[in-house]
N, CA and C atoms as an extended XYZ file, in Angstrom:
507
Properties=species:S:1:pos:R:3:atomname:S:1:resname:S:1:resid:I:1 pbc="F F F"
N         9.402       87.524     -127.352 N   UNK     1
C         9.119       89.054     -127.415 CA  UNK     1
C         8.422       89.487     -126.208 C   UNK     1
N         7.301       88.616     -125.710 N   UNK     2
C         6.605       89.011     -124.527 CA  UNK     2
C         7.516       89.016     -123.283 C   UNK     2
N         8.441       88.092     -123.241 N   UNK     3
C         9.392       88.076     -122.177 CA  UNK     3
C        10.211       89.388     -121.995 C   UNK     3
N        10.661       89.701     -123.232 N   UNK     4
C        11.428       91.169     -123.220 CA  UNK     4
C        10.637       92.331     -122.776 C   UNK     4
N         9.287       92.311     -123.061 N   UNK     5
C         8.513       93.383     -122.807 CA  UNK     5
C         8.178       93.418     -121.350 C   UNK     5
N         8.038       92.181     -120.860 N   UNK     6
C         7.798       92.012     -119.295 CA  UNK     6
C         8.971       92.479     -118.599 C   UNK     6
N        10.286       92.075     -119.093 N   UNK     7
C        11.504       92.402     -118.339 CA  UNK     7
C        11.616       93.998     -118.354 C   UNK     7
N        11.309       94.617     -119.338 N   UNK     8
C        11.311       95.940     -119.577 CA  UNK     8
C        10.308       96.677     -118.612 C   UNK     8
N         9.162       96.180     -118.613 N   UNK     9
C         8.237       96.695     -117.670 CA  UNK     9
C         8.614       96.553     -116.235 C   UNK     9
N         9.079       95.507     -115.769 N   UNK    10
C         9.622       95.206     -114.362 CA  UNK    10
C        10.588       96.056     -114.064 C   UNK    10
N        11.646       96.343     -115.147 N   UNK    11
C        12.751       97.116     -114.904 CA  UNK    11
C        12.257       98.512     -114.793 C   UNK    11
N        11.444       99.036     -115.455 N   UNK    12
C        10.882      100.463     -115.408 CA  UNK    12
C        10.304      100.653     -114.047 C   UNK    12
N         9.614       99.758     -113.527 N   UNK    13
C         8.879       99.658     -112.219 CA  UNK    13
C         9.990       99.827     -111.257 C   UNK    13
N        11.049       99.119     -111.333 N   UNK    14
C        12.097       99.031     -110.405 CA  UNK    14
C        12.886      100.302     -110.350 C   UNK    14
N        13.165      100.857     -111.628 N   UNK    15
C        13.794      102.098     -111.801 CA  UNK    15
C        12.966      103.146     -111.236 C   UNK    15
N        11.730      103.281     -111.419 N   UNK    16
C        10.895      104.218     -110.877 CA  UNK    16
C        10.930      104.271     -109.374 C   UNK    16
N        10.937      103.066     -108.674 N   UNK    17
C        11.036      102.866     -107.370 CA  UNK    17
C        12.387      103.695     -106.733 C   UNK    17
N        13.581      103.502     -107.547 N   UNK    18
C        14.803      104.127     -107.249 CA  UNK    18
C        14.705      105.727     -107.348 C   UNK    18
N        14.029      106.162     -108.429 N   UNK    19
C        13.733      107.534     -108.759 CA  UNK    19
C        13.081      108.076     -107.651 C   UNK    19
N        11.963      107.495     -107.162 N   UNK    20
C        11.021      108.001     -106.170 CA  UNK    20
C        11.897      108.132     -104.798 C   UNK    20
N        12.787      107.184     -104.602 N   UNK    21
C        13.383      107.247     -103.338 CA  UNK    21
C        14.184      108.389     -103.120 C   UNK    21
N        14.766      109.118     -104.165 N   UNK    22
C        15.452      110.322     -103.997 CA  UNK    22
C        14.669      111.458     -103.409 C   UNK    22
N        13.247      111.416     -103.595 N   UNK    23
C        12.427      112.421     -103.002 CA  UNK    23
C        12.119      112.151     -101.619 C   UNK    23
N        12.702      111.022     -101.123 N   UNK    24
C        12.572      110.648      -99.719 CA  UNK    24
C        11.107      110.165      -99.448 C   UNK    24
N        10.212      109.789     -100.421 N   UNK    25
C         9.071      109.009     -100.154 CA  UNK    25
C         9.442      107.549      -99.815 C   UNK    25
N         8.441      107.171      -99.061 N   UNK    26
C         8.629      105.736      -98.520 CA  UNK    26
C         7.802      104.936      -99.644 C   UNK    26
N         8.521      104.045     -100.270 N   UNK    27
C         7.954      103.115     -101.346 CA  UNK    27
C         8.047      101.612     -100.798 C   UNK    27
N         6.906      100.889     -100.886 N   UNK    28
C         6.822       99.630     -100.797 CA  UNK    28
C         6.272       98.852     -102.093 C   UNK    28
N         7.064       97.966     -102.691 N   UNK    29
C         6.641       97.266     -103.878 CA  UNK    29
C         6.496       95.931     -103.680 C   UNK    29
N         5.313       95.306     -103.951 N   UNK    30
C         5.025       93.961     -103.871 CA  UNK    30
C         4.795       93.228     -105.119 C   UNK    30
N         5.489       92.095     -105.374 N   UNK    31
C         5.182       91.269     -106.571 CA  UNK    31
C         4.556       89.971     -105.997 C   UNK    31
N         3.402       89.755     -106.549 N   UNK    32
C         2.664       88.462     -106.093 CA  UNK    32
C         2.519       87.453     -107.307 C   UNK    32
N         2.764       86.271     -107.140 N   UNK    33
C         2.633       85.223     -108.125 CA  UNK    33
C         2.038       84.035     -107.459 C   UNK    33
N         1.410       83.380     -108.380 N   UNK    34
C         0.844       81.834     -107.766 CA  UNK    34
C         2.063       80.994     -108.075 C   UNK    34
N         2.135       79.862     -107.338 N   UNK    35
C         3.169       78.855     -107.527 CA  UNK    35
C         2.888       78.297     -109.094 C   UNK    35
N         3.942       77.641     -109.458 N   UNK    36
C         4.094       77.168     -110.773 CA  UNK    36
C         3.404       75.938     -110.906 C   UNK    36
N         3.313       75.173     -112.025 N   UNK    37
C         2.531       74.108     -112.224 CA  UNK    37
C         3.057       72.941     -111.287 C   UNK    37
N         1.979       72.364     -110.618 N   UNK    38
C         2.179       71.325     -109.633 CA  UNK    38
C         2.013       69.862     -110.231 C   UNK    38
N         2.563       68.940     -109.562 N   UNK    39
C         2.233       67.641     -109.992 CA  UNK    39
C         0.873       67.080     -109.463 C   UNK    39
N         0.121       66.777     -110.389 N   UNK    40
C        -1.326       66.388     -109.974 CA  UNK    40
C        -1.661       64.843     -110.261 C   UNK    40
N        -0.617       64.118     -110.263 N   UNK    41
C        -0.696       62.614     -110.504 CA  UNK    41
C        -1.287       62.050     -109.279 C   UNK    41
N        -1.127       62.496     -108.063 N   UNK    42
C        -1.789       61.826     -106.882 CA  UNK    42
C        -2.741       62.935     -106.387 C   UNK    42
N        -4.028       62.846     -106.559 N   UNK    43
C        -5.138       63.806     -106.165 CA  UNK    43
C        -5.188       63.849     -104.552 C   UNK    43
N        -4.629       62.939     -103.822 N   UNK    44
C        -4.647       62.966     -102.400 CA  UNK    44
C        -3.465       63.715     -101.874 C   UNK    44
N        -2.473       63.998     -102.658 N   UNK    45
C        -1.253       64.661     -102.228 CA  UNK    45
C        -1.625       66.354     -101.859 C   UNK    45
N        -1.527       66.584     -100.743 N   UNK    46
C        -1.729       67.899     -100.257 CA  UNK    46
C        -0.479       68.910     -100.498 C   UNK    46
N         0.683       68.242     -100.579 N   UNK    47
C         1.935       69.132     -100.665 CA  UNK    47
C         2.695       68.654     -101.848 C   UNK    47
N         2.095       68.751     -102.995 N   UNK    48
C         2.835       68.362     -104.116 CA  UNK    48
C         3.918       69.232     -104.624 C   UNK    48
N         4.780       68.494     -105.347 N   UNK    49
C         5.949       69.122     -105.814 CA  UNK    49
C         5.659       69.849     -107.302 C   UNK    49
N         6.588       70.496     -107.778 N   UNK    50
C         6.357       71.072     -109.170 CA  UNK    50
C         6.598       70.074     -110.284 C   UNK    50
N         6.025       70.217     -111.413 N   UNK    51
C         6.232       69.270     -112.533 CA  UNK    51
C         7.365       69.868     -113.033 C   UNK    51
N         8.076       69.232     -114.254 N   UNK    52
C         9.117       69.799     -115.121 CA  UNK    52
C         8.712       71.006     -115.765 C   UNK    52
N         7.525       71.270     -116.242 N   UNK    53
C         6.975       72.420     -116.602 CA  UNK    53
C         6.951       73.485     -115.580 C   UNK    53
N         6.484       73.080     -114.486 N   UNK    54
C         6.560       74.037     -113.155 CA  UNK    54
C         7.948       74.453     -112.863 C   UNK    54
N         8.961       73.604     -112.864 N   UNK    55
C        10.166       74.071     -112.721 CA  UNK    55
C        10.860       74.967     -113.706 C   UNK    55
N        10.508       74.753     -114.919 N   UNK    56
C        10.876       75.762     -116.049 CA  UNK    56
C        10.149       77.088     -115.713 C   UNK    56
N         8.932       77.028     -115.355 N   UNK    57
C         8.262       78.399     -115.144 CA  UNK    57
C         9.079       79.138     -113.922 C   UNK    57
N         9.312       78.443     -113.074 N   UNK    58
C         9.995       79.140     -111.757 CA  UNK    58
C        11.313       79.606     -112.311 C   UNK    58
N        12.144       78.901     -113.196 N   UNK    59
C        13.301       79.475     -113.719 CA  UNK    59
C        12.866       80.663     -114.591 C   UNK    59
N        11.884       80.667     -115.245 N   UNK    60
C        11.435       81.779     -116.029 CA  UNK    60
C        11.157       83.033     -115.220 C   UNK    60
N        10.392       82.741     -114.158 N   UNK    61
C        10.183       83.938     -113.282 CA  UNK    61
C        11.481       84.623     -112.743 C   UNK    61
N        12.432       83.687     -112.423 N   UNK    62
C        13.781       84.251     -112.000 CA  UNK    62
C        14.306       85.172     -113.124 C   UNK    62
N        14.213       84.800     -114.483 N   UNK    63
C        14.749       85.559     -115.488 CA  UNK    63
C        13.954       86.987     -115.504 C   UNK    63
N        12.591       86.684     -115.519 N   UNK    64
C        11.769       87.941     -115.553 CA  UNK    64
C        12.097       88.885     -114.443 C   UNK    64
N        12.505       88.466     -113.245 N   UNK    65
C        12.721       89.158     -111.910 CA  UNK    65
C        14.302       89.650     -111.946 C   UNK    65
N        15.079       89.237     -112.861 N   UNK    66
C        16.462       89.368     -112.600 CA  UNK    66
C        16.918       90.766     -112.419 C   UNK    66
N        16.232       91.667     -112.663 N   UNK    67
C        16.475       93.135     -112.540 CA  UNK    67
C        15.765       93.850     -111.454 C   UNK    67
N        15.050       93.110     -110.593 N   UNK    68
C        14.296       93.548     -109.457 CA  UNK    68
C        15.172       93.215     -108.288 C   UNK    68
N        15.424       94.416     -107.664 N   UNK    69
C        16.229       94.246     -106.269 CA  UNK    69
C        15.387       93.717     -104.975 C   UNK    69
N        14.996       92.606     -104.899 N   UNK    70
C        14.190       92.099     -103.887 CA  UNK    70
C        14.907       92.320     -102.568 C   UNK    70
N        14.252       92.751     -101.565 N   UNK    71
C        14.661       92.740     -100.138 CA  UNK    71
C        14.341       91.530      -99.426 C   UNK    71
N        13.315       90.828      -99.810 N   UNK    72
C        12.675       89.628      -99.218 CA  UNK    72
C        11.955       88.846     -100.051 C   UNK    72
N        11.770       87.526      -99.866 N   UNK    73
C        10.990       86.744     -100.645 CA  UNK    73
C        10.062       85.807      -99.675 C   UNK    73
N         8.829       85.873      -99.780 N   UNK    74
C         7.849       85.082      -98.996 CA  UNK    74
C         7.156       83.984      -99.656 C   UNK    74
N         6.874       83.048      -99.018 N   UNK    75
C         6.210       81.702      -99.691 CA  UNK    75
C         5.423       81.047      -98.589 C   UNK    75
N         4.301       80.458      -98.975 N   UNK    76
C         3.538       79.663      -97.990 CA  UNK    76
C         4.596       78.364      -97.781 C   UNK    76
N         4.169       77.662      -96.790 N   UNK    77
C         5.059       76.568      -96.405 CA  UNK    77
C         4.637       75.271      -97.183 C   UNK    77
N         4.698       75.310      -98.474 N   UNK    78
C         4.339       74.152      -99.268 CA  UNK    78
C         5.395       74.105     -100.281 C   UNK    78
N         5.690       72.749     -100.687 N   UNK    79
C         6.836       72.402     -101.629 CA  UNK    79
C         6.526       73.203     -103.008 C   UNK    79
N         5.361       73.266     -103.583 N   UNK    80
C         5.053       73.920     -104.787 CA  UNK    80
C         5.384       75.401     -104.680 C   UNK    80
N         5.172       76.098     -103.647 N   UNK    81
C         5.300       77.557     -103.587 CA  UNK    81
C         6.955       77.802     -103.297 C   UNK    81
N         7.359       76.933     -102.440 N   UNK    82
C         8.873       77.269     -102.077 CA  UNK    82
C         9.865       76.856     -103.422 C   UNK    82
N         9.418       75.858     -104.100 N   UNK    83
C        10.058       75.420     -105.339 CA  UNK    83
C         9.866       76.574     -106.402 C   UNK    83
N         8.677       77.213     -106.508 N   UNK    84
C         8.559       78.386     -107.407 CA  UNK    84
C         9.465       79.623     -106.987 C   UNK    84
N         9.622       79.874     -105.596 N   UNK    85
C        10.318       81.126     -105.249 CA  UNK    85
C        11.873       80.681     -105.187 C   UNK    85
N        12.337       79.425     -105.164 N   UNK    86
C        13.758       79.225     -104.885 CA  UNK    86
C        14.623       79.822     -105.976 C   UNK    86
N        14.403       79.668     -107.332 N   UNK    87
C        15.367       80.278     -108.361 CA  UNK    87
C        15.508       81.781     -108.168 C   UNK    87
N        14.518       82.456     -107.834 N   UNK    88
C        14.596       83.949     -107.653 CA  UNK    88
C        15.198       84.266     -106.353 C   UNK    88
N        15.055       83.325     -105.302 N   UNK    89
C        15.761       83.528     -103.992 CA  UNK    89
C        17.268       83.439     -104.357 C   UNK    89
N        17.479       82.362     -105.072 N   UNK    90
C        19.051       82.032     -105.389 CA  UNK    90
C        19.597       83.234     -106.054 C   UNK    90
N        18.985       83.871     -107.026 N   UNK    91
C        19.413       84.734     -107.785 CA  UNK    91
C        19.915       86.060     -106.925 C   UNK    91
N        18.933       86.266     -105.883 N   UNK    92
C        19.053       87.379     -104.933 CA  UNK    92
C        19.849       87.188     -103.850 C   UNK    92
N        20.207       85.888     -103.614 N   UNK    93
C        21.062       85.483     -102.392 CA  UNK    93
C        20.152       85.669     -101.271 C   UNK    93
N        18.920       85.336     -101.207 N   UNK    94
C        17.958       85.469     -100.126 CA  UNK    94
C        17.504       84.157      -99.678 C   UNK    94
N        17.107       84.080      -98.377 N   UNK    95
C        16.428       82.926      -97.912 CA  UNK    95
C        14.971       83.091      -98.218 C   UNK    95
N        14.178       82.049      -98.272 N   UNK    96
C        12.769       82.202      -98.385 CA  UNK    96
C        12.003       82.269      -97.006 C   UNK    96
N        11.357       83.329      -96.733 N   UNK    97
C        10.458       83.495      -95.480 CA  UNK    97
C         9.154       82.838      -95.643 C   UNK    97
N         8.697       81.944      -94.787 N   UNK    98
C         7.367       81.453      -94.883 CA  UNK    98
C         6.362       82.257      -94.214 C   UNK    98
N         5.142       82.297      -94.718 N   UNK    99
C         4.040       82.999      -94.235 CA  UNK    99
C         2.650       82.149      -94.143 C   UNK    99
N         1.923       82.436      -93.247 N   UNK   100
C         0.665       81.612      -93.088 CA  UNK   100
C        -0.286       81.814      -94.341 C   UNK   100
N        -1.094       80.840      -94.570 N   UNK   101
C        -1.905       80.771      -95.739 CA  UNK   101
C        -3.074       81.933      -95.417 C   UNK   101
N        -3.523       81.972      -94.290 N   UNK   102
C        -4.577       82.869      -93.994 CA  UNK   102
C        -4.081       83.995      -93.089 C   UNK   102
N        -4.614       85.188      -93.128 N   UNK   103
C        -4.417       86.400      -92.331 CA  UNK   103
C        -2.952       86.714      -92.577 C   UNK   103
N        -2.661       86.810      -93.719 N   UNK   104
C        -1.061       87.087      -94.096 CA  UNK   104
C        -0.764       88.432      -93.996 C   UNK   104
N        -1.766       89.394      -94.400 N   UNK   105
C        -1.478       90.755      -94.516 CA  UNK   105
C        -1.707       91.646      -93.071 C   UNK   105
N        -0.895       91.086      -92.108 N   UNK   106
C        -1.119       91.529      -90.745 CA  UNK   106
C        -0.256       92.680      -90.487 C   UNK   106
N        -0.149       93.341      -89.270 N   UNK   107
C         0.651       94.424      -88.820 CA  UNK   107
C         2.114       93.788      -88.883 C   UNK   107
N         2.400       92.519      -88.424 N   UNK   108
C         3.777       92.025      -88.449 CA  UNK   108
C         4.223       92.070      -89.854 C   UNK   108
N         3.554       91.470      -90.857 N   UNK   109
C         4.013       91.572      -92.321 CA  UNK   109
C         4.194       93.060      -92.799 C   UNK   109
N         3.222       93.858      -92.423 N   UNK   110
C         3.308       95.347      -92.946 CA  UNK   110
C         4.494       96.057      -92.399 C   UNK   110
N         4.751       95.714      -91.084 N   UNK   111
C         5.939       96.355      -90.387 CA  UNK   111
C         7.313       95.839      -91.127 C   UNK   111
N         7.403       94.547      -91.392 N   UNK   112
C         8.440       93.825      -91.873 CA  UNK   112
C         8.770       94.206      -93.255 C   UNK   112
N         7.803       94.618      -94.126 N   UNK   113
C         8.000       94.817      -95.475 CA  UNK   113
C         7.946       96.327      -95.870 C   UNK   113
N         7.643       97.027      -94.992 N   UNK   114
C         7.454       98.634      -95.383 CA  UNK   114
C         8.716       99.268      -95.885 C   UNK   114
N         8.648       99.921      -97.136 N   UNK   115
C         9.763      100.594      -97.634 CA  UNK   115
C        10.602       99.484      -98.320 C   UNK   115
N        10.123       98.392      -98.790 N   UNK   116
C        10.877       97.256      -99.273 CA  UNK   116
C        10.332       96.852     -100.594 C   UNK   116
N        10.961       95.995     -101.194 N   UNK   117
C        10.558       95.296     -102.496 CA  UNK   117
C        10.698       93.906     -102.221 C   UNK   117
N         9.362       93.389     -102.293 N   UNK   118
C         9.117       92.023     -101.754 CA  UNK   118
C         8.381       91.086     -102.924 C   UNK   118
N         8.825       89.963     -102.937 N   UNK   119
C         8.161       88.795     -103.842 CA  UNK   119
C         7.318       88.028     -102.915 C   UNK   119
N         6.011       87.683     -103.274 N   UNK   120
C         5.094       86.808     -102.417 CA  UNK   120
C         4.749       85.720     -103.451 C   UNK   120
N         4.819       84.427     -102.983 N   UNK   121
C         4.398       83.388     -103.810 CA  UNK   121
C         3.312       82.634     -102.979 C   UNK   121
N         2.150       82.444     -103.605 N   UNK   122
C         0.969       81.800     -102.909 CA  UNK   122
C         0.325       80.944     -103.769 C   UNK   122
N        -1.034       80.927     -103.690 N   UNK   123
C        -2.001       79.921     -104.279 CA  UNK   123
C        -3.043       80.761     -104.906 C   UNK   123
N        -3.713       79.891     -105.802 N   UNK   124
C        -4.799       80.471     -106.693 CA  UNK   124
C        -5.791       81.292     -105.931 C   UNK   124
N        -6.183       80.817     -104.703 N   UNK   125
C        -7.254       81.430     -103.936 CA  UNK   125
C        -6.615       82.368     -102.811 C   UNK   125
N        -5.287       82.272     -102.596 N   UNK   126
C        -4.773       83.078     -101.527 CA  UNK   126
C        -4.173       84.414     -102.086 C   UNK   126
N        -3.584       84.347     -103.306 N   UNK   127
C        -2.932       85.451     -103.703 CA  UNK   127
C        -3.948       86.698     -104.063 C   UNK   127
N        -5.005       86.390     -104.763 N   UNK   128
C        -5.883       87.456     -104.927 CA  UNK   128
C        -6.520       88.084     -103.604 C   UNK   128
N        -6.643       87.238     -102.702 N   UNK   129
C        -7.204       87.691     -101.368 CA  UNK   129
C        -6.020       88.529     -100.735 C   UNK   129
N        -4.862       88.213     -100.863 N   UNK   130
C        -3.733       88.920     -100.325 CA  UNK   130
C        -3.602       90.327     -100.951 C   UNK   130
N        -3.617       90.359     -102.178 N   UNK   131
C        -3.505       91.535     -103.029 CA  UNK   131
C        -4.856       92.374     -102.672 C   UNK   131
N        -6.036       91.960     -102.508 N   UNK   132
C        -7.083       92.711     -102.177 CA  UNK   132
C        -6.921       93.380     -100.818 C   UNK   132
N        -6.446       92.620      -99.823 N   UNK   133
C        -5.954       93.206      -98.679 CA  UNK   133
C        -5.051       94.351      -98.485 C   UNK   133
N        -4.196       94.117      -99.330 N   UNK   134
C        -3.139       95.108      -99.564 CA  UNK   134
C        -3.733       96.391     -100.094 C   UNK   134
N        -4.593       96.335     -101.121 N   UNK   135
C        -4.967       97.483     -101.776 CA  UNK   135
C        -6.195       98.026     -101.170 C   UNK   135
N        -6.841       97.381     -100.188 N   UNK   136
C        -7.816       97.928      -99.441 CA  UNK   136
C        -9.299       97.652     -100.048 C   UNK   136
N        -9.478       96.801     -101.027 N   UNK   137
C       -10.782       96.656     -101.656 CA  UNK   137
C       -10.709       95.332     -102.486 C   UNK   137
N       -12.026       94.846     -102.609 N   UNK   138
C       -12.234       93.557     -103.431 CA  UNK   138
C       -12.050       93.975     -104.883 C   UNK   138
N       -10.845       93.569     -105.611 N   UNK   139
C       -10.689       93.846     -106.815 CA  UNK   139
C       -10.573       92.598     -107.782 C   UNK   139
N        -9.892       91.745     -107.212 N   UNK   140
C        -9.409       90.565     -107.798 CA  UNK   140
C       -10.040       89.315     -107.349 C   UNK   140
N       -10.512       88.437     -108.251 N   UNK   141
C       -11.123       87.112     -107.920 CA  UNK   141
C       -10.025       86.082     -108.045 C   UNK   141
N       -10.443       84.803     -107.386 N   UNK   142
C        -9.551       83.754     -107.473 CA  UNK   142
C        -9.001       83.537     -108.850 C   UNK   142
N        -7.794       82.983     -108.969 N   UNK   143
C        -7.136       82.621     -110.065 CA  UNK   143
C        -7.630       81.386     -110.659 C   UNK   143
N        -7.885       81.298     -111.977 N   UNK   144
C        -8.291       79.991     -112.510 CA  UNK   144
C        -7.132       78.883     -112.169 C   UNK   144
N        -7.631       77.611     -111.973 N   UNK   145
C        -6.740       76.616     -111.532 CA  UNK   145
C        -5.604       76.266     -112.462 C   UNK   145
N        -5.840       76.692     -113.754 N   UNK   146
C        -4.890       76.257     -114.842 CA  UNK   146
C        -4.039       77.436     -115.111 C   UNK   146
N        -4.247       78.564     -114.477 N   UNK   147
C        -3.457       79.915     -114.747 CA  UNK   147
C        -2.278       79.761     -113.842 C   UNK   147
N        -1.223       79.730     -114.165 N   UNK   148
C         0.005       79.902     -113.342 CA  UNK   148
C         0.862       81.114     -113.797 C   UNK   148
N         0.391       82.056     -114.594 N   UNK   149
C         1.057       83.202     -115.127 CA  UNK   149
C         0.738       84.532     -114.659 C   UNK   149
N        -0.181       84.652     -113.635 N   UNK   150
C        -0.525       85.915     -113.265 CA  UNK   150
C         0.709       86.675     -112.408 C   UNK   150
N         0.973       87.830     -112.597 N   UNK   151
C         1.965       88.682     -111.813 CA  UNK   151
C         1.052       90.008     -111.302 C   UNK   151
N         0.823       90.045     -110.049 N   UNK   152
C         0.311       91.242     -109.662 CA  UNK   152
C         1.412       92.151     -108.988 C   UNK   152
N         1.451       93.431     -109.321 N   UNK   153
C         2.345       94.405     -108.801 CA  UNK   153
C         1.755       95.506     -108.006 C   UNK   153
N         2.016       95.617     -106.658 N   UNK   154
C         1.534       96.781     -106.131 CA  UNK   154
C         2.525       97.721     -105.523 C   UNK   154
N         2.395       98.878     -105.849 N   UNK   155
C         3.399       99.926     -105.291 CA  UNK   155
C         2.734      100.767     -104.306 C   UNK   155
N         3.120      100.908     -103.196 N   UNK   156
C         2.828      101.921     -102.222 CA  UNK   156
C         3.536      102.993     -101.917 C   UNK   156
N         3.184      104.164     -102.174 N   UNK   157
C         3.920      105.432     -102.068 CA  UNK   157
C         3.241      106.383     -100.883 C   UNK   157
N         3.910      106.544      -99.937 N   UNK   158
C         3.403      107.344      -98.720 CA  UNK   158
C         1.861      106.977      -98.507 C   UNK   158
N         1.808      105.701      -98.401 N   UNK   159
C         0.363      105.244      -98.061 CA  UNK   159
C        -0.666      105.087      -99.137 C   UNK   159
N        -0.374      105.353     -100.319 N   UNK   160
C        -1.220      105.431     -101.586 CA  UNK   160
C        -0.738      104.230     -102.382 C   UNK   160
N        -1.837      103.324     -102.736 N   UNK   161
C        -1.250      102.149     -103.495 CA  UNK   161
C        -1.823      102.291     -104.902 C   UNK   161
N        -0.860      101.712     -105.854 N   UNK   162
C        -1.371      101.383     -107.136 CA  UNK   162
C        -1.199      100.003     -107.551 C   UNK   162
N        -1.908       99.474     -108.372 N   UNK   163
C        -1.663       98.108     -108.663 CA  UNK   163
C        -2.038       97.712     -110.251 C   UNK   163
N        -1.398       96.738     -110.488 N   UNK   164
C        -1.499       96.160     -111.873 CA  UNK   164
C        -1.421       94.675     -111.904 C   UNK   164
N        -2.071       94.183     -112.929 N   UNK   165
C        -1.962       92.706     -113.057 CA  UNK   165
C        -1.498       92.411     -114.599 C   UNK   165
N        -0.445       91.647     -114.550 N   UNK   166
C         0.049       91.177     -115.939 CA  UNK   166
C         0.013       89.671     -116.162 C   UNK   166
N        -0.236       89.359     -117.186 N   UNK   167
C        -0.356       87.699     -117.437 CA  UNK   167
C         0.867       87.372     -118.238 C   UNK   167
N         1.681       86.435     -117.708 N   UNK   168
C         3.014       85.995     -118.388 CA  UNK   168
C         2.903       84.662     -118.638 C   UNK   168
N         2.828       84.138     -119.863 N   UNK   169
C         2.852       82.752     -120.386 CA  UNK   169
C         4.055       82.366     -121.148 C   UNK   169
């Protein structure tokens, strides 16, 4: 039931974006998620892969996003983030663009994503920081290490942003 509610919400947001385009407003929509569950069996591994549960969550994200017409997908250059993004990238026939862990929301990124619908996959400490940079103030704290279900959605219309946080488990 929650999955269907989320799909409806995401579809309405995407539909709203198309409706706004008819008025010639420039709309940028960002979807931010943290990577899915990673393999923690080797604490020294800095570039862990996803667990089976993580792969299932990545597939679930692709189902949730099935009606979102992404223009681009961004991921940090780690196995866990790329593996989380891959099913959605496959569904959209897109390549995954990598971005740096720090200083991500820079002029280059802004210019490349302006007026588009973008998925960004990152980490528990980088996604909230990225979101805060996009909205222009400190609103969101780091994500708990056991939480892999946050979805941040930011819509920017003519330079004015609105944001929401959904939890999908």
